[in-house]
C-alpha positions as CSV (number, residue, x, y, z in Angstrom):
1,M,24.8,-28.2,20.2
2,N,27.3,-28.0,17.4
3,V,27.0,-26.1,14.2
4,K,26.1,-29.2,12.1
5,I,23.1,-30.0,14.2
6,I,21.9,-26.4,14.2
7,K,22.2,-26.3,10.4
8,R,20.4,-29.5,10.1
9,W,17.5,-28.2,12.2
10,V,17.4,-25.0,10.2
11,F,17.5,-26.9,6.9
12,W,14.5,-29.1,7.9
13,A,12.6,-26.1,9.3
14,H,13.3,-24.3,6.0
15,L,12.2,-27.2,3.9
16,V,9.0,-28.0,5.8
17,T,7.7,-24.5,6.2
18,G,8.6,-23.8,2.6
19,L,6.4,-26.7,1.5
20,V,3.5,-25.8,3.8
21,T,3.4,-22.2,2.6
22,G,4.9,-22.5,-0.8
23,L,1.5,-22.2,-2.7
24,F,0.6,-19.0,-0.8
25,V,4.0,-17.4,-1.2
26,F,3.9,-18.3,-5.0
27,C,0.4,-16.7,-5.2
28,M,1.5,-13.5,-3.5
29,S,4.7,-13.3,-5.6
30,F,3.0,-14.0,-8.9
31,T,0.2,-11.4,-8.2
32,G,2.9,-9.0,-7.2
33,V,4.4,-9.4,-10.7
34,L,1.0,-8.7,-12.3
35,L,0.6,-5.6,-10.1
36,T,4.0,-4.2,-11.1
37,Y,2.8,-1.5,-13.5
38,E,-0.8,-1.3,-12.3
39,R,-0.9,2.5,-12.1
40,Q,0.6,3.1,-15.5
41,I,-1.6,0.5,-17.2
42,I,-4.8,2.0,-15.7
43,E,-3.6,5.5,-16.7
44,L,-3.1,4.3,-20.3
45,S,-6.6,2.7,-20.3
46,E,-8.1,6.1,-19.3
47,M,-6.2,8.0,-21.9
48,Q,-8.2,6.3,-24.7
49,Y,-11.2,8.3,-23.5
50,A,-9.4,11.6,-24.1
51,V,-10.9,13.9,-26.7
52,E,-9.2,16.2,-29.2
53,P,-8.3,19.5,-27.5
54,N,-10.8,22.2,-28.5
55,A,-9.5,25.8,-28.1
56,S,-13.0,27.2,-28.8
57,A,-14.8,25.0,-26.3
58,R,-15.0,25.7,-22.6
59,R,-13.9,23.1,-20.1
60,I,-16.7,22.2,-17.7
61,S,-16.1,23.7,-14.3
62,T,-15.4,21.9,-11.0
63,D,-18.8,22.9,-9.7
64,E,-20.5,21.4,-12.8
65,V,-18.7,18.1,-12.2
66,V,-20.0,18.2,-8.6
67,D,-23.6,18.9,-9.9
68,I,-23.3,16.0,-12.4
69,L,-22.3,13.5,-9.7
70,H,-24.9,14.8,-7.3
71,Q,-27.6,14.3,-10.0
72,L,-26.4,10.8,-10.6
73,H,-26.2,9.9,-6.9
74,P,-28.1,12.4,-4.8
75,N,-27.6,10.4,-1.6
76,E,-23.8,10.2,-1.9
77,H,-22.0,12.9,0.0
78,H,-18.3,12.0,-0.6
79,I,-16.9,13.1,-3.9
80,F,-13.5,12.9,-5.5
81,I,-12.5,14.7,-8.7
82,R,-9.2,14.1,-10.4
83,W,-8.0,16.7,-12.9
84,V,-5.3,15.5,-15.3
85,N,-3.0,18.3,-16.5
86,K,-3.5,17.5,-20.2
87,E,-5.8,19.2,-22.7
88,G,-8.7,17.0,-23.7
89,A,-8.1,14.4,-20.9
90,A,-11.2,12.8,-19.6
91,I,-12.1,13.7,-16.0
92,P,-12.0,10.8,-13.5
93,A,-14.6,11.4,-10.8
94,W,-16.1,9.3,-7.9
95,S,-19.3,9.7,-6.0
96,G,-18.9,7.3,-3.1
97,K,-17.9,4.0,-4.7
98,N,-19.3,5.0,-8.1
99,N,-16.7,5.7,-10.6
100,Y,-17.0,7.8,-13.9
101,L,-14.9,9.3,-16.7
102,L,-16.5,12.5,-17.9
103,H,-16.2,14.4,-21.2
104,P,-14.0,17.4,-20.4
105,Y,-16.2,19.8,-22.4
106,S,-19.7,18.4,-22.3
107,G,-19.7,16.6,-19.0
108,E,-21.1,13.5,-20.8
109,V,-20.4,10.2,-19.1
110,R,-17.8,8.5,-21.3
111,R,-17.3,5.5,-19.0
112,Q,-19.2,4.2,-16.0
113,G,-17.4,1.9,-13.6
114,E,-13.7,1.3,-13.1
115,G,-13.1,-0.1,-16.5
116,A,-11.6,-3.4,-17.7
117,A,-8.0,-2.7,-16.6
118,A,-8.9,-1.4,-13.1
119,A,-11.4,-4.3,-12.7
120,F,-8.6,-6.8,-13.6
121,F,-6.2,-5.3,-11.1
122,H,-8.9,-5.1,-8.5
123,Q,-9.3,-8.9,-8.7
124,V,-5.6,-9.4,-8.7
125,T,-5.3,-7.3,-5.6
126,N,-8.1,-9.3,-3.9
127,L,-6.1,-12.5,-4.8
128,H,-2.9,-11.0,-3.5
129,R,-4.5,-9.9,-0.2
130,Y,-7.4,-12.2,0.5
131,L,-7.0,-15.2,-1.9
132,L,-10.2,-14.0,-3.6
133,L,-12.3,-14.9,-0.5
134,A,-15.2,-12.5,0.2
135,G,-17.6,-11.7,2.9
136,D,-16.9,-13.2,6.3
137,S,-14.3,-15.5,4.7
138,R,-12.2,-12.5,3.7
139,A,-10.6,-12.4,7.2
140,I,-9.5,-16.0,6.7
141,G,-7.8,-15.1,3.4
142,K,-6.1,-12.1,5.0
143,N,-4.8,-14.2,7.9
144,I,-3.4,-16.9,5.6
145,T,-1.5,-14.3,3.5
146,A,-0.4,-12.5,6.6
147,Y,1.2,-15.6,8.3
148,A,2.5,-16.9,5.0
149,N,4.3,-13.6,4.6
150,L,5.8,-14.1,8.1
151,V,7.0,-17.5,7.1
152,F,8.5,-16.1,4.0
153,L,10.6,-13.7,6.2
154,F,11.8,-16.8,8.0
155,L,12.6,-18.6,4.7
156,L,14.7,-15.6,3.6
157,L,16.6,-15.5,6.9
158,S,17.1,-19.2,7.2
159,G,18.0,-19.4,3.5
160,L,20.7,-16.9,4.1
161,Y,22.1,-18.9,7.0
162,L,22.1,-22.1,4.9
163,W,23.7,-20.3,2.0
164,L,26.7,-19.0,4.1
165,P,29.9,-20.7,2.8
166,K,32.0,-22.7,5.2
167,R,34.9,-20.4,4.4
168,F,34.8,-16.9,3.2
169,N,37.3,-16.7,0.4
170,R,37.2,-15.6,-3.2
171,T,36.6,-19.0,-4.6
172,A,33.7,-19.8,-2.2
173,L,32.0,-16.4,-2.8
174,K,32.5,-16.8,-6.6
175,H,30.5,-20.1,-6.5
176,A,28.0,-18.6,-4.1
177,F,27.2,-15.5,-6.2
178,R,27.6,-16.8,-9.8
179,L,25.7,-19.4,-11.8
180,P,28.0,-22.1,-13.3
181,K,28.5,-22.2,-17.1
182,R,27.3,-25.8,-17.2
183,Y,25.0,-27.9,-15.0
184,Q,25.7,-31.5,-14.0
185,N,22.0,-32.4,-14.0
186,P,18.6,-30.9,-13.4
187,Q,19.0,-31.1,-9.7
188,H,22.2,-29.2,-9.8
189,R,20.5,-26.5,-11.9
190,H,17.6,-26.2,-9.5
191,R,19.9,-26.0,-6.5
192,Q,22.1,-23.3,-8.1
193,W,19.1,-21.2,-9.2
194,H,17.7,-21.5,-5.7
195,L,20.9,-20.4,-4.0
196,V,22.2,-17.7,-6.4
197,F,18.9,-16.1,-7.3
198,G,17.9,-16.2,-3.7
199,I,21.0,-14.4,-2.5
200,W,20.9,-11.7,-5.2
201,C,17.3,-10.8,-4.4
202,L,17.5,-11.4,-0.7
203,L,17.5,-7.7,0.3
204,P,14.6,-6.4,-1.8
205,L,12.5,-9.5,-1.1
206,F,13.2,-9.0,2.7
207,I,12.1,-5.3,2.4
208,I,8.9,-6.2,0.5
209,A,8.0,-8.9,3.0
210,L,8.9,-6.8,6.1
211,T,6.9,-3.8,5.0
212,A,3.9,-6.1,4.2
213,T,3.6,-6.8,8.0
214,L,2.3,-3.2,8.4
215,F,-0.8,-4.1,6.4
216,H,-1.6,-7.2,8.5
217,F,-0.5,-6.8,12.1
218,T,-1.2,-4.3,14.8
219,W,2.0,-5.1,16.5
220,A,4.0,-4.2,13.4
221,N,2.4,-0.7,13.3
222,E,2.9,-0.3,17.1
223,A,6.6,-1.3,16.7
224,L,7.1,1.3,13.9
225,Y,5.4,4.1,15.7
226,G,6.8,3.1,19.0
227,A,10.3,3.4,17.6
228,F,9.7,7.1,17.1
229,G,8.0,7.5,20.5
230,E,4.5,7.9,18.9
231,S,1.2,6.1,19.1
232,V,-0.6,4.6,16.2
233,P,-3.1,7.2,15.0
234,Q,-6.8,6.4,15.2
235,R,-8.9,6.4,12.0
236,E,-10.8,9.6,11.7
237,T,-14.5,9.7,11.4
238,H,-16.5,12.4,9.6
239,Q,-20.1,13.4,9.5
240,A,-21.9,13.4,6.2
241,P,-22.4,17.1,5.0
242,A,-25.9,18.5,4.6
243,D,-25.3,19.2,1.0
244,L,-22.5,19.3,-1.6
245,Q,-22.9,22.8,-2.8
246,A,-20.0,25.2,-2.4
247,D,-20.3,27.3,0.8
248,I,-19.5,30.7,-0.5
249,V,-16.4,30.4,-2.8
250,P,-17.1,28.2,-5.9
251,Y,-15.1,25.0,-6.2
252,E,-13.8,26.2,-9.6
253,S,-12.3,29.3,-8.0
254,L,-10.6,27.1,-5.4
255,F,-9.3,24.9,-8.2
256,Q,-7.8,28.0,-10.0
257,S,-6.3,29.1,-6.7
258,A,-4.7,25.7,-6.2
259,I,-3.3,25.9,-9.8
260,D,-1.8,29.4,-8.9
261,H,-0.3,28.0,-5.7
262,A,1.2,25.1,-7.6
263,N,2.7,27.4,-10.2
264,S,4.2,29.6,-7.5
265,N,5.7,26.6,-5.6
266,N,7.7,24.8,-8.3
267,Y,4.7,22.5,-9.1
268,A,3.7,24.1,-12.5
269,D,4.4,20.7,-14.0
270,W,1.9,18.9,-11.8
271,Y,0.5,15.7,-13.4
272,S,-2.8,15.5,-11.6
273,M,-4.8,17.4,-9.0
274,W,-7.3,15.7,-6.8
275,L,-10.2,17.5,-5.1
276,E,-11.9,15.9,-2.2
277,V,-15.3,17.6,-1.5
278,K,-16.9,17.9,1.9
279,E,-14.6,15.5,3.8
280,D,-14.9,18.2,6.5
281,E,-17.4,21.0,6.7
282,N,-16.1,24.3,5.2
283,E,-13.0,22.7,3.9
284,A,-11.8,21.5,0.4
285,R,-8.7,19.5,0.0
286,F,-6.5,19.5,-3.1
287,Y,-3.8,16.9,-3.6
288,I,-1.3,18.2,-6.1
289,D,0.9,15.5,-7.6
290,K,3.8,15.7,-10.0
291,S,4.0,12.0,-10.4
292,I,1.6,9.5,-12.0
293,G,0.8,8.5,-8.4
294,H,2.2,7.1,-5.2
295,R,5.3,9.4,-5.0
296,Q,4.6,11.2,-1.8
297,E,7.8,13.2,-2.0
298,L,6.5,14.7,-5.3
299,A,3.1,15.8,-3.9
300,Y,1.4,17.9,-1.3
301,S,-2.0,18.6,0.1
302,L,-3.6,22.1,0.1
303,Y,-6.6,22.9,2.2
304,F,-8.9,25.8,1.6
305,D,-11.6,27.4,3.8
306,T,-14.6,27.2,1.5
307,R,-16.1,30.3,3.1
308,S,-13.3,32.7,2.5
309,G,-11.2,31.0,-0.2
310,D,-8.1,31.3,2.0
311,I,-5.6,28.5,2.4
312,S,-6.0,27.0,5.8
313,K,-3.2,24.4,5.7
314,M,-0.6,23.0,3.5
315,L,0.9,19.6,4.2
316,R,4.0,18.0,2.6
317,K,5.4,14.6,3.6
318,S,8.1,16.4,5.5
319,D,5.3,18.0,7.6
320,W,4.1,14.6,8.8
321,S,5.3,13.1,12.1
322,R,8.5,11.1,11.9
323,A,6.6,7.9,12.3
324,G,4.0,8.9,9.7
325,Q,6.8,9.6,7.3
326,A,8.4,6.2,8.0
327,W,5.0,4.5,7.5
328,G,4.5,6.3,4.2
329,T,8.0,5.3,3.0
330,A,7.4,1.7,4.1
331,R,4.1,1.6,2.3
332,F,5.6,2.4,-1.1
333,L,8.8,0.5,-0.5
334,H,6.6,-2.6,-0.6
335,T,5.5,-1.9,-4.2
336,G,8.8,-0.2,-5.2
337,E,6.9,3.0,-6.1
338,Y,9.0,4.9,-3.6
339,F,11.7,4.9,-6.3
340,G,9.4,5.4,-9.2
341,V,9.4,3.2,-12.3
342,I,12.8,1.8,-11.5
343,G,11.7,0.7,-8.1
344,Q,8.5,-0.8,-9.5
345,T,10.6,-2.7,-12.0
346,I,12.9,-4.1,-9.3
347,A,10.0,-5.1,-7.1
348,G,8.3,-6.9,-10.0
349,A,11.6,-8.6,-11.0
350,V,12.3,-9.9,-7.6
351,S,8.7,-11.0,-7.2
352,L,9.2,-13.1,-10.3
353,V,12.4,-14.5,-8.7
354,A,10.4,-15.4,-5.6
355,C,8.2,-17.5,-7.9
356,I,11.3,-19.3,-9.2
357,L,12.5,-19.9,-5.6
358,V,9.2,-21.6,-4.8
359,Y,9.4,-23.7,-8.0
360,T,13.0,-24.8,-7.4
361,G,12.5,-25.3,-3.7
362,V,9.5,-27.6,-4.3
363,L,11.5,-29.6,-6.9
364,L,14.5,-30.0,-4.6
365,A,12.2,-31.0,-1.7
366,W,10.4,-33.5,-3.9
367,R,13.7,-35.1,-4.8
368,R,14.9,-35.3,-1.2
369,L,11.6,-36.6,0.3
370,I,10.3,-38.8,-2.5
371,I,12.8,-39.6,-5.2
372,V,15.9,-40.3,-3.1
373,P,14.1,-42.6,-0.6
374,R,12.6,-44.5,-3.6
375,Q,16.0,-45.0,-5.1
376,R,17.4,-46.3,-1.8
377,N,14.5,-48.8,-1.5
378,T,14.8,-50.0,-5.0
379,P,16.8,-53.3,-5.3
380,T,19.8,-53.0,-7.5
């Protein structure tokens, strides 16, 4: 089989699979654009609930926050509290799936629920992952996006093969990497956009699509962990605690100890500190984060024995298994957050380019499958 025949088969496979999955690839790409700065926008929306710093007022204690949540939801036994390192910042807190923003001095509920911004991104995420399908149908939506993502990987690789110039010289590469100053017609413009935008964004789009397989397929996780000689860890189960009250050492004392530890370990500029209450008996976990979120290299977990107040364990990303570190890196390479705002911006930009690739690809396919055959059959 010669090269021309192979290229023809690859071309038609590229065209047909692109048409079949184009709508779903566009949906995932467009929602990826909308999710680019999700964390920053949610953070800004919560800042509007901050109050003026009051030097004479006492900030409510961690134990008081736990009591407030327990009074609101006495049957919930899993609590998160997020302290933001800014005077007057509202206190985000969760009791089970119930979300609140609390006044930092009075404990008054300033907002119940996730808020408009978070609710919007929640729906966008559901569209991105499940096509807004719910209940038993959610698995159908997840499978569609999972296999559409696999097809997208094929489209990227087959597109690279079809893009390869016949001869690798300066002139050929110049045409392959640069848009022309003028276009002969709309078809020429669409073709050049499809080829040039595609090659410039090939690598980041490939990374985004490849890392997405970890969220959908067991074999992808087994392959990643297997590459490091490890098994995929099983999800841990925890028994609900008998009560949420501190064992011996108050939660506020543990919080102050966590602050002292952060100050002594080059984390005095921490942005937020999460407290997870009663995930395990006689243990409180603090997650101390320098970033606005999702920068695992800039955060660490600190575990306290709630009976003695002693630190029982400290975990940084470097303390995880090699496969665990690789999974964590892949997770945030998918969103670009591994590289901070710059990475997020790149991920959002190439997701927008993916929308353009779908658009131009459909137009080119329409011309080849519909317009050109019509022209051939039209009498002159």
